C-alpha positions as CSV (number, residue, x, y, z in Angstrom):
1,M,0.0,0.0,0.0
2,A,1.2,3.5,-0.7
3,L,0.5,6.7,1.1
4,S,-1.6,7.8,-1.8
5,H,-4.1,5.1,-1.1
6,A,-4.4,6.1,2.6
7,L,-5.0,9.7,1.5
8,L,-7.6,8.6,-1.1
9,A,-9.3,6.5,1.6
10,A,-9.4,9.5,4.0
11,L,-10.8,11.8,1.3
12,S,-13.4,9.2,0.4
13,H,-15.3,10.3,3.6
14,R,-15.2,14.0,2.9
15,A,-13.2,16.9,1.4
16,Q,-10.4,18.0,3.6
17,T,-7.5,20.4,3.8
18,G,-3.9,19.2,4.0
19,Y,-3.9,20.3,7.6
20,E,-7.0,18.3,8.4
21,L,-5.4,15.2,6.7
22,A,-2.2,15.7,8.6
23,R,-4.2,15.9,11.8
24,A,-6.1,12.7,10.8
25,F,-2.8,10.9,10.5
26,D,-1.7,12.2,13.9
27,E,-5.0,11.3,15.6
28,S,-6.4,8.2,13.9
29,L,-4.9,6.9,10.6
30,G,-1.4,7.2,12.2
31,H,-2.2,4.4,14.5
32,F,-1.8,2.0,11.6
33,W,-0.2,4.0,8.8
34,Q,2.7,6.4,9.5
35,A,3.3,9.6,7.4
36,S,4.9,12.9,8.2
37,H,3.2,16.1,7.3
38,Q,5.8,16.8,4.6
39,Q,5.1,13.4,3.0
40,I,1.3,14.1,3.1
41,Y,1.6,17.5,1.4
42,R,4.0,16.2,-1.2
43,E,1.7,13.2,-2.0
44,L,-1.4,15.5,-2.2
45,A,0.4,17.6,-4.9
46,K,1.2,14.4,-6.8
47,L,-2.3,13.1,-6.6
48,E,-3.7,16.5,-7.7
49,A,-1.2,16.6,-10.6
50,G,-2.2,13.1,-11.6
51,G,-5.9,14.1,-11.7
52,L,-6.9,11.9,-8.8
53,L,-7.8,14.9,-6.6
54,S,-9.2,18.3,-7.2
55,C,-8.3,21.3,-5.1
56,E,-10.5,24.3,-4.3
57,L,-8.9,27.4,-3.0
58,V,-10.9,28.9,-0.2
59,E,-10.1,32.6,0.6
60,Q,-9.4,33.5,4.2
61,Q,-8.8,37.0,5.6
62,S,-5.4,37.6,7.2
63,R,-4.4,34.0,6.5
64,P,-3.2,32.2,3.4
65,D,-5.9,30.6,1.3
66,R,-7.0,27.1,2.3
67,K,-6.6,24.3,-0.2
68,V,-9.5,21.9,0.2
69,Y,-8.9,18.5,-1.5
70,S,-11.6,16.1,-2.8
71,L,-11.6,13.0,-4.8
72,T,-12.2,13.2,-8.5
73,T,-14.0,10.5,-10.4
74,A,-10.5,9.2,-11.4
75,G,-9.5,9.3,-7.8
76,L,-12.5,7.3,-6.7
77,S,-11.9,4.8,-9.5
78,E,-8.2,4.4,-8.4
79,L,-9.4,3.8,-4.8
80,K,-11.9,1.2,-5.9
81,A,-9.3,-0.5,-8.1
82,W,-6.9,-0.6,-5.1
83,L,-9.6,-2.0,-2.9
84,A,-10.2,-4.8,-5.3
85,V,-6.6,-6.0,-5.1
86,P,-5.9,-8.5,-2.2
87,S,-3.7,-7.0,0.5
88,K,-0.4,-8.5,1.4
89,P,0.3,-9.5,5.0
90,A,2.5,-6.9,6.7
91,P,6.0,-8.1,7.6
92,N,6.7,-8.2,11.3
93,K,9.8,-6.4,12.3
94,D,10.0,-6.4,16.1
95,E,13.3,-5.4,17.7
96,L,12.2,-6.7,21.1
97,L,11.8,-10.2,19.8
98,I,15.3,-10.2,18.4
99,R,16.6,-9.0,21.8
100,L,14.8,-11.9,23.5
101,Y,16.0,-14.3,20.9
102,A,19.6,-13.4,21.8
103,G,18.7,-12.8,25.4
104,L,21.1,-15.3,26.9
105,H,23.8,-12.8,26.1
106,A,22.1,-9.9,27.8
107,D,21.8,-8.8,31.4
108,R,18.5,-10.0,32.7
109,G,17.9,-6.6,34.3
110,I,18.2,-4.9,30.9
111,L,15.7,-7.4,29.4
112,D,13.3,-6.9,32.4
113,A,13.5,-3.1,32.0
114,E,12.9,-3.4,28.3
115,L,9.8,-5.6,28.8
116,K,8.4,-3.2,31.5
117,R,8.8,-0.3,29.1
118,E,7.0,-2.3,26.5
119,L,4.2,-3.2,28.9
120,K,3.7,0.5,29.9
121,Y,3.7,1.6,26.3
122,H,1.0,-0.9,25.3
123,Q,-1.1,-0.3,28.4
124,Q,-1.1,3.4,27.5
125,K,-2.1,2.6,23.9
126,L,-4.9,0.4,25.1
127,A,-6.1,3.2,27.4
128,E,-6.0,5.6,24.5
129,Y,-7.9,3.3,22.2
130,N,-10.5,2.7,24.9
131,Q,-11.0,6.5,25.2
132,I,-11.3,6.8,21.5
133,E,-14.0,4.1,21.5
134,Q,-15.9,5.7,24.3
135,H,-15.7,9.2,22.8
136,Y,-16.4,8.4,19.1
137,F,-18.2,5.1,19.0
138,S,-20.7,5.0,21.8
139,G,-23.8,5.6,19.8
140,K,-25.5,4.2,16.7
141,L,-22.9,4.1,13.9
142,S,-23.3,4.6,10.2
143,A,-22.0,2.0,7.8
144,A,-18.7,4.0,7.4
145,G,-18.5,4.5,11.1
146,R,-18.9,0.8,11.7
147,L,-16.0,0.0,9.3
148,I,-13.8,2.6,11.0
149,W,-14.8,1.1,14.4
150,L,-13.5,-2.2,13.0
151,T,-10.0,-0.7,12.5
152,L,-10.1,0.4,16.2
153,Q,-11.1,-3.1,17.2
154,A,-8.0,-4.4,15.5
155,G,-5.9,-2.0,17.5
156,L,-7.6,-2.9,20.8
157,A,-7.2,-6.6,20.1
158,Y,-3.5,-6.1,19.3
159,E,-2.8,-4.1,22.4
160,R,-4.6,-6.6,24.7
161,A,-2.7,-9.5,23.1
162,R,0.7,-7.7,23.3
163,I,0.1,-6.8,27.0
164,E,-0.7,-10.5,27.8
165,W,2.4,-11.6,25.8
166,V,4.7,-9.1,27.7
167,K,3.3,-10.3,31.0
168,L,4.1,-13.9,29.9
169,A,7.6,-12.8,28.9
170,L,8.1,-11.0,32.3
171,R,7.0,-14.2,34.2
172,T,9.3,-16.3,32.0
173,L,12.2,-14.0,32.7
174,A,11.5,-14.2,36.4
175,E,11.4,-18.0,36.2
176,L,14.7,-18.1,34.4
177,Q,16.2,-15.8,37.0
178,A,15.0,-18.1,39.8
179,D,16.3,-21.2,37.9
180,T,19.7,-19.5,37.6
181,E,19.8,-18.6,41.3
182,T,18.8,-22.2,42.2
183,E,21.6,-23.6,39.9
184,A,24.1,-21.3,41.6
185,D,23.3,-22.7,45.0
């Protein structure tokens, strides 16, 4: 998937400015697709030049004109064509797993601290996702809202599973430490 498809998907819900799109990446889309503001603005210009987006200049007093982007017919066709192609599973690159894999050569205290940081991070993400769900998805949802809710459910499931795995890793590390202390006696 390219950033262009994420932008087309975001604009399929409503016309937005570059600033609004960048904020959407910071607040929602960024939970599962990372892009800097600079990348977003650069990609918007390419999509507009390619005829996939139109841009309306909205005059503002004492501020630069706003550019409001919307999908063109060609942009919607491109989004539909992309949606029809099966997605590829995302590769898993997890530095913590490599550290544990080679963990016999590490100080157990370092691994323990690393796992505790991981646990705290995922507990915070889970709390954030729970707040998002309570704030935005507590009432009756439209079809689009229900599909967006599904993306949040994937995030919630991942965070819960990661928390349980980190707790298992911490217990295992504690058992290994106890085994080592027993062998030393």
